[in-house]
N, C-alpha and C positions, 0 to 999 in steps of 0.2 A: 451400502457396507460401511463397517466402522474400521478406522484404522488400528493395528497392533501398536500399543504405545512402545516408543523407544525414547531417546534423548531429543531427537529434534521437535521443535515448536511449530505448530499450525497456527497462523495467524492471517486474517483477513482485514483488509479496510473495505467496509460494505456500507452500502446505501441504497435506499429504496428510492430514491430520486437522483436522475441523470443530470448531468452538467454541472456538477460540484467538484470535479476534478480527482475522482477516485482512481482512475488508472493512472493518472500523471502521479499523484502522491505515492502510490503502491511503487512505480517504476523509479522515483527518486529515492524511496525508503530503500529498496533493494540495492540501488547503486551505492548510497552511502553506507549503508551497515556491511555490504559485502567488501567495498573497495577502501573505506575510510575506518569504518568501526569494528573491523577485525572479526565479523563473522561470516561464516560460509552461508550464502543465501540461495535459495532456488525460488524459482516463480512458477507457479501453475496459472496459466492464462485461460480462464474458463468462462470469460466473458464472451460467450459464443453469441452471434457470429461477428462480433466486431474484433476481437483478439488485438486490441490497440497496443498491448506490449510485446506480443510476438510480432506483429508486422513491423514495429519500430526495430526489433532486432534485425529481421531480414532486410529491412531497408538500409541500415547501418552497415552489415556485412557486405551488401552489394556495392554500397560506395566505396568501402575500404577495399574491396576487391579490385575496384576500376581505378584507384587512384593511388599512386606509389606514395604521395605526401601522407595520406589519410593511414596507410600502412604502417609508415614509420610513426604516426602519432598513436596508433594502437599499440604498437610494440613498446612505445615510451610507457604507456598506461601499465602495461605487465612489467616493465622493469621498476617501475615505482611500487606498485603493489605487491609484486611476486605471487599474483593470483591469476588463475584464469578468469575468463568472463563468468558472470553467474548465468547457470543453465536457465532456460525459459522452455517451457513446454505448452503447446496450445491443444485445449481439449474442451469439453463441455461441463456443466455442472455434474451431469450424471457420473461421468468417468473422472472427474476431478481428483477423487481420493486415489482411485486405482493408479493413475498417472503419477500422482504424488509419491505413491509407494515404489514405483518403478525408478523414478527421479532418486530417490533416496538409496536405493540399491546400487546405484552407478555414482552417486556422489556422497561426500562426507560432509553432510548438511547440518547447520545449527538452526535454522530458520527456514520454512517454506512458506511464502507470501501467496496467498491466493487472491485473485482477481475475479469477482464473480459479477453477474449481469445485475444491472440496477433495479431488480424488481424480485420480490420473493416468490412471485406466481410462476416463474420460470421453472421448468421441471429439473429438480435435484439440487435446487439452491438452498431449500431449507435443510434438507438431510445432510448437505456438505457443510452448511454453516454450523450445525449442530456438532460437528466432528473438531470445530476449531478449539485450540486451547485459548485464545484470546481473540476478540473482535474488537475493532476500532471504528467508529462511525463518524464520518465527516458531517458538519452541519454549518448552515449559513444563517444569517439573521434575515431569512425569508420565511414567512409564517407556514407556508405550505411545506417547505422542507423540514422545518422545525417540528411540526405537528406529526408529519410522516415519520420522521426518525425516532420522536418519543413513542409513538405507537408501536413502532417496530421492535425498539428495545425493551418496553414494557411488555410485550407480547412474548418475547423470546424469552426473557426472564421468567415470566410467571408459567409459561407453558412448557417450556423446555429444560431451562437450567434449575428452576426450583422442583421440577417433578424429576430430574436425573436423566432426562431424556437426551440432555446435551452434555459433552464433557467440559465445555466451556467454563473457564475459571473466573472471567472477567470481561465485561462489556462495557466500553467507554465511548463516550461522545467526545469529538474535539472539533473546534471552530476552524474553519476555513473560508477563503475568499472574503478575508476580514478587511473593510473599507478603512483606511488610514484616517479618514476624516470623521468616522463614527467614534463617539464618546466611549472609552473605555468602561465607564460606569454602566453603560447599557449591558454590556455583557456580563459584567460582574453581577448585576441584577438577574440576568438570565441563569447564570451559573447558580445563584442562590435558589431560585424557583426550581430549576432541573434537580438541585440537591434535594430539596424537599419531597421529590417523588421518588427519591432513593436510586437516582441515576448518576453515575460518575461523568465528570467533565474533566479532561485533561487541562493542564495549565497552559500548555503550548497553543497559540493562535496562529494560524497561517496566514499571512496578508494576500491581499488580492495584488497581483502583479503580473506584468506581461512577461517577466523572466521565465514564468512556467510554460511558456510556449517556445521557448529558445531550443530547438533541437538541432541535431546533426545536418539537417538539410539546408541549414543557411551557413554555409563554410565561412562567409565573410564575418560572422558574428561568434562571440563567445558561446559556447555550448553549456546548456544547463540541464536539460532534460535528454538523458540518453541511457541504454542499457550496456553501452561499453565504455564511454570516455568519462573521466572524472568530471563533476560538476565544476564549472569556472569558479574558483575561489572567491572574487569579487560578487558574483551573482549569488554564490552560497550566502554570504554574509547578509543579514536582513531577510533571508527566505523562511527562517525558522525551521528548516528541514533537520538541521544538526540537533536543535533543541527537542524537536519532535522524535526524531530517533532515539535521542538520549532518555526521554522521558518514557517512551515505548520499552526500551531496554530495562530500565529500571522496573518496570511492571512485570514484564515477563520473565526477569531473572529472579524473582522472588523466590 
């Protein structure tokens, strides 16, 4: 089915290769945009059967329930932001759009982020992607990842966007897992070649860093990846998540 267009935007961080941090980036973006960026965000976790984001939310709620200090820390987040936690619904690609509409009926949302399975062959993935207003595709300097992403974007544009079968306004690549030891010139050259193919690449490049694995399960360490708690400000600096969120907002707000 296709959604009835209202004011909210459907956005997906989508990839056809696993292990590139799609779910982690979706979670971090949802947290930043909702709690810091001033947007009302909801997440449809249809990465069935993994449901990484939904499972993370359940784990965090359980930890908060069983620890008074964590309860107070959660209340402190609410006091700082003045907002409830962003809603997360677990489903599958076939039912994702229906679940999104139910979520929208219950919440006043600006943006719905979709976390989809990492293969276009999964049932319902392509039809759900065709209803996204914007799609952002993470890539790394790995030949197989890059070739897969380029093929996916080219096919999506040629077969769905150009023909009007997709409502998508824009689909863009962005670099992630960037090794600080790699020369910037290499990525600039990649960007130039990709641009010649008529495919857009975001300016923001996400570094490869252990901070992206810092979640609430390690209470003795600062939290970065969370569905409830604000990212540690020290860890946020240099992560490029703020810059990625701002660049995405500049595109989807046009």
